[in-house]
KEFI-406767 format. One record per residue: residue number from 1; residue in one letter; x, y, z of N, C-alpha, C, O in turn. Coordinates in steps of 0.02 Angstrom, whole numbers, plus 50000, padded with zeros to 5 digits. Example, Ala and Ser with C-alpha at 12.3 -4.5 7.8 and 13.67 -1.06 7.14 Angstrom:
// KEFI-406767
     n   res     n.X     n.Y     n.Z    ca.X    ca.Y    ca.Z     c.X     c.Y     c.Z     o.X     o.Y     o.Z
     1     A   50660   49716   50390   50615   49775   50390   50660   49835   50390   50712   49834   50423
     2     S   50642   49888   50354   50684   49947   50357   50645   50002   50394   50670   50057   50402
This chain:
// KEFI-406767
     n   res     n.X     n.Y     n.Z    ca.X    ca.Y    ca.Z     c.X     c.Y     c.Z     o.X     o.Y     o.Z
     1     M   49153   49818   50087   49216   49845   50064   49223   49839   49988   49249   49884   49955
     2     T   49200   49784   49960   49211   49772   49889   49145   49760   49854   49094   49745   49885
     3     D   49147   49765   49788   49088   49752   49747   49088   49678   49731   49126   49654   49689
     4     S   49044   49641   49765   49044   49568   49757   49003   49544   49698   48998   49484   49686
     5     E   48973   49590   49662   48930   49570   49606   48971   49543   49547   48945   49503   49508
     6     I   49034   49564   49541   49075   49545   49484   49136   49508   49510   49176   49536   49548
     7     E   49145   49447   49490   49205   49409   49507   49259   49424   49456   49250   49410   49396
     8     I   49314   49451   49479   49368   49468   49433   49416   49409   49431   49451   49396   49480
     9     T   49417   49374   49375   49459   49315   49367   49512   49327   49313   49508   49375   49275
    10     A   49560   49282   49311   49611   49286   49258   49579   49281   49189   49599   49316   49143
    11     D   49529   49238   49183   49495   49231   49118   49462   49297   49098   49466   49316   49039
    12     L   49430   49331   49146   49397   49394   49130   49449   49446   49107   49439   49480   49057
    13     V   49504   49452   49144   49555   49501   49126   49583   49486   49057   49594   49531   49017
    14     H   49595   49421   49044   49621   49402   48978   49572   49419   48923   49592   49442   48870
    15     E   49508   49407   48934   49457   49423   48884   49454   49498   48871   49447   49519   48814
    16     L   49460   49538   48924   49458   49611   48915   49519   49635   48875   49513   49679   48833
    17     L   49577   49605   48889   49636   49624   48850   49628   49604   48777   49644   49643   48732
    18     Q   49603   49545   48765   49593   49523   48696   49545   49569   48659   49553   49584   48600
    19     E   49495   49592   48696   49443   49634   48665   49468   49705   48652   49452   49734   48599
    20     Q   49507   49734   48698   49524   49805   48693   49598   49819   48680   49615   49869   48649
    21     H   49642   49774   48702   49714   49784   48692   49745   49717   48671   49785   49689   48709
    22     P   49727   49692   48613   49748   49625   48593   49823   49616   48589   49848   49560   48595
    23     D   49861   49670   48579   49934   49663   48576   49964   49645   48644   50021   49624   48648
    24     L   49925   49654   48698   49949   49637   48765   49922   49570   48789   49945   49544   48840
    25     A   49874   49542   48753   49839   49483   48778   49883   49421   48781   49866   49374   48817
    26     G   49938   49420   48745   49981   49361   48746   50033   49361   48801   50069   49312   48809
    27     L   50036   49415   48840   50085   49418   48894   50065   49375   48953   50005   49367   48967
    28     A   50114   49346   48986   50099   49306   49046   50065   49349   49099   50080   49409   49105
    29     M   50020   49319   49136   49981   49357   49184   49974   49318   49248   49962   49258   49248
    30     R   49981   49353   49305   49970   49321   49369   49941   49372   49418   49958   49431   49416
    31     E   49897   49348   49462   49867   49393   49511   49919   49413   49563   49962   49374   49582
    32     V   49913   49476   49586   49958   49502   49637   49919   49509   49702   49866   49541   49702
    33     A   49944   49480   49755   49910   49485   49819   49911   49557   49845   49955   49596   49828
    34     G   49861   49574   49885   49857   49641   49913   49806   49683   49876   49764   49657   49839
    35     G   49811   49748   49885   49764   49792   49853   49701   49800   49895   49679   49753   49928
    36     W   49673   49859   49892   49613   49874   49932   49557   49892   49884   49506   49857   49880
    37     D   49565   49947   49849   49514   49969   49802   49519   49933   49735   49470   49927   49699
    38     N   49579   49909   49719   49590   49878   49654   49619   49808   49662   49658   49795   49708
    39     Q   49599   49764   49618   49630   49698   49612   49681   49703   49555   49666   49730   49502
    40     Q   49741   49677   49567   49795   49689   49520   49822   49624   49492   49828   49573   49526
    41     W   49839   49627   49428   49868   49570   49393   49932   49594   49359   49932   49643   49322
    42     R   49987   49558   49372   50049   49575   49338   50045   49549   49266   50022   49493   49254
    43     L   50067   49591   49220   50061   49575   49149   50131   49578   49118   50159   49632   49109
    44     G   50158   49520   49102   50226   49518   49079   50273   49540   49134   50259   49531   49193
    45     E   50330   49569   49115   50379   49592   49164   50372   49665   49181   50396   49687   49233
    46     E   50340   49704   49139   50342   49777   49147   50275   49810   49157   50273   49871   49166
    47     L   50219   49773   49157   50153   49804   49160   50111   49771   49214   50127   49717   49239
    48     A   50056   49805   49232   50007   49777   49278   49938   49801   49257   49931   49857   49231
    49     V   49888   49759   49267   49818   49777   49254   49785   49790   49321   49787   49747   49366
    50     R   49756   49849   49328   49721   49867   49391   49646   49866   49378   49620   49905   49338
    51     M   49612   49821   49412   49540   49812   49404   49504   49840   49466   49517   49816   49521
    52     P   49460   49889   49458   49426   49918   49516   49377   49868   49547   49340   49834   49512
    53     R   49377   49866   49614   49331   49821   49647   49292   49855   49703   49253   49821   49737
    54     T   49300   49920   49713   49256   49956   49759   49219   50010   49721   49236   50026   49664
    55     E   49169   50037   49753   49126   50086   49718   49164   50148   49696   49150   50175   49642
    56     H   49212   50170   49736   49246   50232   49718   49312   50220   49682   49346   50268   49664
    57     A   49331   50157   49671   49394   50142   49637   49399   50172   49567   49453   50196   49548
    58     P   49346   50171   49526   49353   50201   49460   49373   50275   49462   49412   50298   49420
    59     D   49346   50312   49511   49366   50383   49517   49440   50389   49536   49475   50434   49512
    60     L   49463   50344   49579   49534   50346   49598   49578   50331   49538   49631   50361   49529
    61     Q   49557   50283   49496   49596   50268   49436   49595   50326   49387   49646   50341   49356
    62     R   49539   50359   49380   49537   50417   49335   49585   50471   49359   49618   50504   49319
    63     K   49589   50480   49425   49635   50529   49453   49707   50510   49436   49747   50553   49416
    64     E   49724   50447   49444   49792   50425   49428   49806   50435   49354   49861   50458   49336
    65     R   49759   50419   49311   49771   50427   49239   49779   50500   49221   49817   50517   49175
    66     R   49744   50544   49256   49749   50616   49241   49815   50646   49266   49846   50686   49230
    67     W   49837   50627   49326   49890   50666   49358   49958   50630   49362   50009   50664   49365
    68     L   49960   50564   49361   50025   50532   49365   50071   50549   49306   50131   50558   49317
    69     P   50045   50553   49245   50091   50574   49191   50120   50644   49201   50173   50659   49174
    70     V   50085   50685   49240   50111   50752   49255   50165   50749   49308   50216   50782   49303
    71     L   50153   50708   49360   50198   50705   49417   50259   50660   49406   50314   50677   49427
    72     A   50249   50604   49374   50301   50552   49371   50367   50576   49343   50419   50557   49370
    73     P   50369   50618   49290   50434   50636   49261   50480   50673   49309   50541   50673   49298
    74     R   50454   50705   49361   50498   50741   49406   50508   50707   49473   50538   50735   49518
    75     L   50484   50645   49480   50493   50608   49542   50554   50563   49537   50564   50531   49486
    76     P   50595   50561   49589   50659   50524   49585   50653   50449   49599   50704   50414   49598
    77     L   50594   50423   49611   50583   50352   49619   50532   50328   49567   50490   50367   49546
    78     P   50536   50265   49547   50485   50238   49502   50417   50239   49534   50409   50224   49594
    79     V   50367   50258   49495   50297   50256   49516   50257   50225   49458   50280   50226   49401
    80     P   50198   50197   49472   50158   50170   49417   50136   50225   49370   50115   50279   49391
    81     N   50142   50212   49306   50120   50261   49256   50069   50229   49211   50082   50174   49185
    82     P   50012   50260   49200   49961   50230   49156   49984   50229   49084   50008   50279   49058
    83     V   49975   50172   49051   49994   50166   48981   49935   50149   48936   49937   50164   48876
    84     R   49883   50118   48963   49823   50101   48925   49762   50110   48969   49766   50102   49030
    85     T   49706   50126   48938   49642   50131   48974   49596   50077   48950   49589   50066   48889
    86     G   49564   50042   48996   49513   49995   48979   49444   50028   48987   49429   50056   49039
    87     E   49404   50023   48936   49339   50055   48938   49286   50008   48966   49292   49947   48958
    88     P   49234   50035   48999   49179   49992   49021   49149   49954   48962   49145   49980   48907
    89     S   49127   49893   48975   49100   49851   48921   49048   49804   48950   49034   49805   49010
    90     A   49019   49764   48907   48970   49716   48929   49001   49665   48977   48968   49642   49023
    91     R   49065   49649   48966   49098   49601   49010   49114   49631   49079   49111   49596   49130
    92     F   49132   49695   49080   49151   49727   49143   49130   49800   49139   49158   49837   49098
    93     P   49083   49823   49180   49052   49888   49170   49089   49947   49200   49061   50002   49206
    94     K   49153   49937   49219   49191   49992   49248   49255   50003   49207   49280   49957   49174
    95     P   49281   50063   49208   49346   50074   49176   49402   50040   49215   49396   50031   49275
    96     W   49455   50021   49180   49512   49990   49212   49575   50016   49178   49571   50051   49127
    97     T   49633   50000   49205   49694   50032   49183   49752   49982   49178   49759   49938   49221
    98     V   49792   49990   49127   49857   49956   49122   49910   50006   49142   49916   50059   49113
    99     M   49950   49987   49193   50001   50031   49221   50070   50000   49212   50076   49940   49200
   100     T   50122   50040   49219   50189   50012   49224   50197   49977   49292   50167   49997   49342
   101     W   50237   49925   49293   50250   49887   49353   50310   49915   49390   50361   49930   49358
   102     V   50306   49924   49456   50362   49946   49496   50393   49885   49530   50362   49856   49574
   103     P   50453   49865   49510   50482   49803   49537   50505   49811   49610   50521   49866   49633
   104     G   50506   49755   49645   50524   49753   49715   50469   49722   49756   50421   49694   49729
   105     E   50474   49728   49823   50424   49700   49868   50393   49756   49910   50429   49800   49933
   106     P   50327   49754   49921   50298   49803   49967   50327   49796   50037   50345   49740   50057
   107     L   50332   49851   50072   50365   49850   50138   50328   49807   50188   50359   49783   50236
   108     D   50262   49796   50180   50228   49753   50228   50247   49680   50219   50227   49638   50259
   109     H   50285   49664   50166   50311   49597   50155   50387   49596   50152   50417   49547   50131
   110     A   50418   49651   50171   50491   49657   50168   50514   49699   50227   50475   49712   50273
   111     S   50576   49720   50225   50602   49762   50279   50655   49809   50252   50685   49797   50199
   112     I   50666   49863   50288   50718   49911   50271   50778   49898   50316   50773   49903   50377
   113     S   50835   49882   50287   50896   49871   50325   50945   49929   50318   50991   49937   50358
   114     R   50935   49970   50268   50979   50028   50256   50940   50092   50274   50916   50128   50230
   115     G   50934   50103   50340   50890   50156   50364   50910   50225   50341   50867   50264   50322
   116     D   50975   50242   50343   50996   50308   50322   50982   50319   50248   50960   50373   50228
   117     H   50996   50269   50208   50983   50275   50136   50909   50283   50123   50889   50324   50081
   118     A   50868   50245   50158   50796   50250   50149   50771   50319   50170   50727   50348   50138
   119     A   50798   50346   50226   50777   50413   50248   50795   50465   50196   50754   50509   50180
   120     D   50855   50461   50169   50876   50509   50117   50832   50502   50055   50813   50552   50024
   121     T   50816   50440   50036   50777   50427   49976   50706   50453   49984   50679   50486   49939
   122     L   50675   50439   50041   50607   50463   50052   50605   50539   50055   50559   50570   50028
   123     A   50653   50569   50088   50655   50642   50092   50662   50673   50023   50629   50723   50008
   124     G   50705   50645   49982   50713   50672   49914   50650   50663   49873   50632   50708   49834
   125     F   50617   50606   49881   50555   50594   49844   50502   50645   49864   50469   50674   49821
   126     L   50494   50657   49929   50441   50702   49951   50458   50775   49937   50413   50815   49925
   127     R   50521   50793   49938   50539   50861   49917   50519   50873   49845   50495   50927   49827
   128     A   50528   50822   49803   50510   50830   49733   50434   50831   49723   50409   50867   49680
   129     L   50399   50792   49764   50326   50789   49757   50292   50851   49786   50243   50875   49757
   130     H   50317   50877   49841   50282   50930   49879   50294   50999   49849   50325   51042   49880
   131     V   50269   51009   49789   50269   51075   49758   50197   51100   49756   50150   51061   49762
   132     E   50190   51164   49747   50123   51193   49746   50080   51159   49693   50100   51153   49635
   133     A   50022   51137   49713   49976   51103   49668   49936   51154   49628   49922   51208   49654
   134     P   49918   51139   49566   49879   51186   49527   49808   51192   49554   49785   51149   49593
   135     A   49774   51244   49534   49706   51257   49559   49658   51199   49544   49611   51188   49582
   136     E   49670   51163   49490   49625   51109   49471   49644   51042   49503   49612   50991   49488
   137     A   49694   51041   49545   49713   50978   49578   49657   50954   49623   49619   50994   49650
   138     P   49651   50888   49632   49597   50862   49673   49605   50879   49746   49661   50884   49771
   139     I   49549   50889   49779   49546   50899   49851   49511   50839   49882   49460   50815   49856
   140     S   49538   50814   49937   49509   50755   49969   49467   50774   50029   49482   50822   50064
   141     S   49413   50736   50040   49370   50749   50098   49395   50712   50160   49373   50728   50216
   142     D   49440   50664   50152   49461   50624   50210   49536   50625   50223   49561   50584   50261
   143     R   49572   50670   50190   49644   50678   50205   49668   50743   50175   49636   50773   50132
   144     G   49726   50766   50199   49755   50826   50171   49745   50889   50211   49778   50939   50198
   145     A   49699   50888   50260   49684   50948   50299   49717   50943   50369   49754   50895   50383
   146     H   49705   50992   50410   49733   50994   50477   49707   50936   50520   49649   50916   50512
   147     P   49748   50908   50564   49725   50851   50605   49660   50865   50643   49623   50818   50657
   148     S   49647   50927   50660   49585   50942   50698   49523   50921   50660   49470   50913   50690
   149     K   49527   50913   50595   49469   50893   50555   49454   50818   50562   49402   50795   50538
   150     Y   49499   50781   50595   49493   50708   50595   49489   50680   50666   49504   50621   50676
   151     T   49468   50721   50713   49467   50697   50782   49417   50640   50792   49429   50594   50832
   152     E   49361   50642   50757   49312   50589   50764   49340   50523   50740   49332   50471   50772
   153     G   49374   50525   50683   49406   50464   50657   49460   50438   50704   49465   50378   50716
   154     F   49501   50484   50730   49553   50464   50776   49522   50429   50837   49545   50377   50858
   155     D   49470   50459   50865   49438   50430   50924   49413   50359   50911   49417   50315   50953
   156     H   49386   50348   50851   49361   50282   50833   49417   50230   50835   49410   50178   50867
   157     F   49472   50245   50801   49528   50197   50799   49562   50192   50867   49583   50137   50887
   158     F   49567   50247   50903   49597   50247   50969   49561   50198   51016   49593   50157   51049
   159     H   49496   50204   51019   49458   50161   51064   49457   50088   51041   49446   50043   51080
   160     A   49467   50078   50975   49464   50010   50949   49527   49970   50963   49523   49909   50974
   161     V   49586   50002   50963   49647   49962   50963   49701   49984   51012   49748   49945   51024
   162     V   49698   50043   51042   49755   50065   51083   49757   50026   51149   49708   50026   51186
   163     P   49814   49994   51165   49820   49961   51230   49818   50012   51287   49841   50068   51279
   164     D   49789   49992   51343   49780   50038   51399   49846   50068   51423   49848   50126   51443
   165     G   49899   50029   51421   49962   50052   51448   49993   50111   51412   50035   50146   51441
   166     I   49974   50122   51350   50003   50177   51313   49951   50228   51291   49966   50275   51253
   167     A   49889   50220   51313   49835   50262   51289   49848   50336   51302   49836   50378   51258
   168     D   49871   50353   51362   49883   50423   51377   49937   50453   51333   49931   50510   51310
   169     D   49989   50415   51320   50044   50440   51278   50020   50451   51206   50038   50500   51174
   170     V   49980   50404   51180   49954   50412   51112   49909   50472   51108   49913   50511   51061
   171     R   49866   50480   51157   49821   50538   51158   49860   50603   51161   49841   50652   51129
   172     D   49914   50605   51199   49955   50666   51204   49984   50685   51136   49986   50744   51117
   173     V   50007   50635   51098   50036   50649   51031   49982   50678   50986   49994   50727   50950
   174     W   49923   50649   50988   49868   50674   50946   49847   50744   50967   49838   50788   50924
   175     D   49839   50755   51031   49817   50821   51054   49868   50875   51035   49850   50931   51020
   176     D   49932   50857   51037   49984   50905   51018   49978   50922   50943   49989   50979   50924
   177     A   49963   50872   50902   49954   50885   50831   49894   50930   50818   49896   50975   50776
   178     V   49840   50917   50853   49779   50958   50845   49792   51030   50867   49764   51076   50838
   179     A   49834   51039   50917   49850   51106   50942   49901   51143   50899   49909   51203   50906
   180     A   49935   51108   50854   49987   51139   50813   49955   51187   50763   49900   51175   50739
   181     P   49990   51242   50746   49965   51288   50695   49953   51254   50628   49985   51203   50613
   182     E   49908   51281   50590   49892   51253   50524   49949   51266   50475   49992   51309   50486
   183     W   49948   51229   50420   49995   51239   50365   49985   51308   50336   49929   51326   50316
   184     K   50038   51347   50333   50033   51416   50310   50046   51425   50235   50028   51477   50206
   185     G   50076   51375   50205   50092   51382   50134   50034   51364   50089   49980   51346   50113
   186     P   50045   51368   50023   49993   51346   49976   49985   51271   49979   50032   51236   49998
   187     P   49927   51245   49961   49919   51172   49958   49970   51142   49910   49981   51166   49854
   188     V   50002   51088   49932   50052   51055   49890   50026   50986   49871   49979   50960   49902
   189     W   50057   50956   49820   50040   50888   49802   50060   50841   49860   50116   50845   49884
   190     V   50014   50799   49881   50031   50747   49930   50007   50680   49904   49955   50675   49871
   191     H   50045   50628   49919   50025   50560   49900   49962   50541   49938   49915   50514   49910
   192     G   49962   50556   50003   49901   50548   50043   49893   50480   50077   49852   50474   50123
   193     D   49931   50429   50056   49919   50362   50083   49985   50323   50088   49988   50265   50068
   194     L   50036   50356   50116   50100   50322   50123   50099   50277   50184   50096   50300   50241
   195     H   50102   50212   50173   50106   50162   50226   50142   50102   50197   50156   50100   50137
   196     P   50158   50051   50238   50202   49998   50215   50180   49962   50151   50223   49940   50113
   197     A   50115   49955   50139   50094   49920   50079   50100   49962   50015   50093   49936   49960
   198     N   50113   50027   50023   50115   50072   49965   50185   50098   49949   50192   50143   49908
   199     V   50235   50070   49982   50304   50086   49962   50339   50020   49946   50325   49968   49975
   200     I   50386   50023   49899   50420   49964   49873   50492   49965   49897   50525   50017   49899
   201     V   50516   49906   49915   50584   49898   49942   50624   49850   49898   50599   49798   49877
   202     S   50686   49869   49885   50735   49825   49853   50802   49837   49886   50819   49894   49903
   203     D   50841   49784   49895   50908   49790   49924   50908   49828   49989   50954   49866   50003
   204     G   50856   49819   50030   50855   49847   50096   50837   49921   50101   50845   49951   50154
   205     T   50814   49950   50046   50797   50021   50048   50738   50036   50003   50717   49992   49964
   206     L   50711   50096   50007   50654   50114   49965   50674   50116   49892   50726   50143   49874
   207     S   50631   50088   49850   50647   50088   49778   50587   50107   49735   50592   50107   49674
   208     G   50530   50123   49765   50472   50143   49726   50414   50161   49772   50414   50145   49831
   209     V   50366   50197   49743   50305   50216   49779   50246   50200   49733   50247   50215   49674
   210     I   50194   50169   49761   50137   50148   49720   50072   50175   49749   50071   50207   49803
   211     D   50018   50163   49714   49949   50178   49735   49939   50252   49751   49938   50272   49809
   212     F   49931   50291   49698   49921   50363   49705   49847   50382   49701   49831   50440   49687
   213     G   49802   50335   49713   49731   50350   49707   49706   50403   49755   49656   50435   49742
   214     D   49742   50413   49811   49721   50463   49860   49760   50528   49855   49756   50570   49900
   215     M   49798   50537   49802   49837   50599   49796   49790   50659   49794   49735   50655   49766
   216     C   49813   50713   49823   49772   50773   49827   49816   50832   49842   49876   50825   49854
   217     A   49786   50891   49842   49821   50951   49863   49806   50963   49937   49748   50960   49958
   218     G   49859   50976   49976   49846   50985   50047   49908   50998   50087   49958   51025   50062
   219     D   49906   50979   50150   49958   50990   50200   50012   50936   50191   49995   50877   50193
   220     P   50075   50954   50181   50127   50902   50172   50136   50858   50233   50165   50804   50227
   221     A   50111   50879   50291   50117   50837   50351   50087   50767   50340   50109   50719   50372
   222     W   50037   50762   50296   50007   50696   50283   50058   50647   50257   50054   50587   50273
   223     D   50104   50669   50216   50156   50625   50191   50216   50621   50238   50248   50569   50243
   224     L   50231   50675   50273   50288   50675   50318   50278   50627   50377   50327   50608   50410
   225     A   50216   50608   50390   50203   50556   50440   50241   50492   50424   50253   50451   50469
   226     A   50259   50482   50361   50296   50422   50341   50363   50416   50375   50392   50362   50377
   227     A   50389   50471   50403   50452   50467   50440   50447   50417   50496   50498   50386   50514
   228     W   50389   50407   50525   50378   50358   50578   50342   50296   50553   50355   50240   50577
   229     V   50296   50304   50505   50255   50248   50483   50295   50200   50439   50281   50140   50439
   230     I   50344   50225   50402   50381   50185   50353   50453   50173   50374   50477   50116   50370
   231     L   50487   50225   50396   50559   50219   50409   50572   50182   50474   50530   50184   50520
   232     P   50629   50149   50480   50645   50113   50542   50661   50160   50599   50671   50220   50588
   233     A   50662   50133   50658   50675   50174   50718   50740   50213   50712   50790   50186   50688
   234     G   50737   50275   50732   50796   50318   50732   50808   50356   50668   50854   50397   50664
   235     A   50768   50343   50615   50780   50374   50550   50743   50440   50541   50757   50477   50494
   236     A   50695   50456   50585   50654   50515   50574   50694   50579   50575   50683   50624   50534
   237     S   50741   50585   50622   50781   50646   50627   50820   50659   50563   50821   50714   50537
   238     R   50852   50606   50538   50890   50614   50476   50843   50633   50418   50859   50676   50377
   239     F   50785   50600   50416   50736   50615   50363   50719   50690   50363   50722   50722   50310
   240     F   50702   50718   50421   50681   50788   50423   50740   50835   50409   50731   50889   50381
   241     D   50801   50815   50427   50859   50856   50410   50868   50860   50335   50883   50913   50308
   242     V   50859   50803   50301   50869   50802   50228   50810   50836   50193   50820   50872   50144
   243     Y   50749   50825   50218   50690   50856   50187   50696   50933   50192   50683   50968   50144
   244     A   50714   50957   50251   50736   51027   50263   50682   51080   50255   50697   51139   50260
   245     H   50619   51061   50242   50568   51111   50231   50511   51107   50283   50460   51139   50274
   246     A   50521   51069   50336   50467   51060   50385   50482   51099   50448   50533   51088   50481
   247     D   50438   51146   50466   50447   51184   50528   50420   51143   50586   50393   51088   50577
   248     E   50426   51169   50646   50407   51133   50706   50333   51114   50705   50315   51057   50722
   249     A   50290   51159   50683   50218   51145   50682   50202   51089   50633   50160   51046   50648
   250     T   50236   51088   50576   50223   51036   50527   50245   50968   50554   50212   50918   50543
   251     I   50302   50967   50589   50325   50904   50618   50276   50880   50672   50263   50820   50677
   252     R   50249   50925   50712   50200   50906   50762   50137   50876   50729   50111   50826   50752
   253     R   50114   50908   50676   50055   50881   50641   50071   50813   50611   50031   50767   50614
   254     A   50130   50807   50582   50150   50744   50550   50154   50688   50601   50133   50632   50586
   255     R   50180   50701   50660   50185   50649   50711   50116   50626   50734   50104   50566   50742
   256     G   50070   50673   50743   50002   50654   50761   49969   50613   50706   49934   50564   50721
   257     L   49979   50633   50644   49950   50595   50588   49982   50526   50582   49949   50479   50562
   258     A   50046   50521   50601   50078   50456   50602   50046   50411   50654   50038   50351   50643
   259     A   50027   50440   50711   49991   50400   50761   49924   50376   50734   49907   50317   50742
   260     L   49887   50420   50701   49823   50401   50670   49833   50345   50619   49796   50295   50621
   261     K   49882   50352   50575   49894   50301   50524   49914   50235   50556   49894   50182   50532
   262     S   49953   50238   50610   49972   50177   50644   49912   50140   50672   49908   50079   50667
   263     L   49865   50177   50701   49805   50146   50728   49762   50115   50673   49733   50061   50683
   264     I   49758   50148   50616   49720   50120   50560   49751   50054   50538   49715   50005   50527
   265     L   49818   50052   50532   49851   49990   50513   49838   49936   50565   49827   49878   50547
   266     M   49839   49954   50628   49827   49904   50681   49757   49875   50677   49748   49815   50686
   267     L   49707   49918   50664   49639   49892   50661   49629   49848   50599   49596   49796   50603
   268     I   49657   49868   50543   49652   49827   50483   49687   49759   50494   49663   49707   50471
   269     G   49744   49761   50529   49777   49699   50546   49735   49655   50593   49732   49595   50584
   270     Q   49704   49687   50642   49660   49651   50688   49603   49618   50650   49585   49561   50663
   271     N   49574   49655   50604   49520   49627   50563   49545   49566   50523   49509   49517   50515
   272     G   49606   49571   50497   49634   49515   50461   49642   49453   50505   49628   49398   50484
   273     D   49666   49464   50566   49673   49408   50612   49606   49375   50627   49603   49315   50640
   274     R   49553   49414   50626   49487   49388   50641   49450   49362   50579   49394   49337   50584
   275     G   49483   49367   50521   49451   49343   50460   49397   49388   50433   49355   49366   50393
   276     I   49398   49451   50453   49348   49499   50430   49367   49522   50359   49425   49539   50348
   277     P   49320   49523   50312   49336   49546   50244   49369   49615   50244   49348   49660   50280
   278     G   49421   49622   50204   49458   49685   50201   49516   49688   50250   49559   49732   50244
   279     G   49517   49642   50299   49572   49641   50346   49636   49614   50316   49634   49573   50270
   280     K   49693   49636   50343   49758   49615   50317   49804   49601   50376   49828   49647   50408
   281     P   49816   49536   50391   49854   49519   50451   49923   49551   50454   49947   49566   50509
   282     T   49956   49561   50397   50024   49588   50399   50026   49661   50420   50078   49687   50439
   283     W   49968   49695   50418   49967   49766   50434   49968   49778   50510   49988   49832   50532
   284     G   49946   49730   50549   49944   49739   50621   50013   49750   50651   50024   49800   50685
   285     P   50060   49703   50641   50127   49713   50667   50160   49777   50640   50196   49811   50677
   286     A   50149   49792   50576   50177   49853   50548   50150   49915   50583   50186   49962   50596
   287     G   50085   49914   50598   50054   49971   50632   50079   49979   50703   50092   50035   50726
   288     R   50086   49923   50740   50109   49928   50809   50182   49951   50811   50201   49991   50854
   289     A   50224   49926   50765   50293   49949   50763   50297   50023   50747   50338   50060   50775
   290     A   50253   50046   50702   50252   50118   50686   50230   50159   50746   50259   50212   50759
   291     L   50180   50135   50782   50157   50172   50841   50212   50176   50894   50220   50227   50927
   292     D   50250   50122   50902   50306   50124   50949   50357   50177   50928   50385   50213   50970
   293     R   50370   50182   50863   50417   50233   50839   50390   50303   50851   50427   50348   50869
   294     V   50325   50311   50842   50294   50377   50856   50304   50397   50929   50323   50453   50943
   295     L   50292   50350   50974   50296   50366   51045   50368   50379   51068   50380   50418   51114
   296     R   50415   50346   51035   50485   50355   51054   50520   50409   51014   50576   50428   51030
   297     G   50486   50433   50962   50521   50472   50912   50507   50545   50910   50506   50575   50856
   298     A   50495   50577   50967   50489   50650   50967   50555   50681   50947   50607   50659   50971
   299     L   50553   50730   50903   50615   50762   50879   50634   50818   50926   50591   50848   50958
   300     P   50699   50833   50930   50721   50888   50973   50689   50954   50954   50702   51005   50985
């Protein structure tokens, strides 16, 4: 999962700052738990250093540096914005980035108590994000397309974690998404990876969105799955009413993709419980709760 050849320590990050951005080197620094492709260090009160630790993380950071300054000004929630670039060096052979810090707690360590407000907030955020992407926008090989392109992946996670008692119901949701018509509009900007660890909560509601490394042009259903993956039970209907741009086929695709995302969270949580590298114990309960919402949350 990670590049174990380089140990990323506080001393290393501090040395890199002194070498390339000495005006920031005096700020207090602490490691932030979490992260998959990147190891993150909070820098002062308003910044964060993102250090790539997987093979493809530098490309994800380049994507964020290229496109977040374009997207951020029109998004109604705070998102990380790149402010400095770290160049590869003898100390660390990969590029790295200093970003703005989004205050609050990730949802996998917090909860939403103001469900209606969160539904309205997420719908407004995605309405602003889901505009036609330019021709040069990135295309992803593992997200953004019709669910039928991901049946092999779904089957893998399905067989790994779905309890027998709900297997038929989960399969029905997925099969319905695969049978739904394709997205008829132009490819739009999608975040691509909305799940509890990538949204920020303050005062019981959504207050930020982070980790845009998987953003791409594609089917908005990939983000609309968040109606079940992120929002509390009963909030999906309100979310889609406020979003107002999703037809029946898009909602069917989104629900199936929400099932897929829930299974991924469950397996990563299971791996965490077993002590497997890359596993995250907090993701398991979040994934199972999301799957329960998917199964109970068919819209009229």
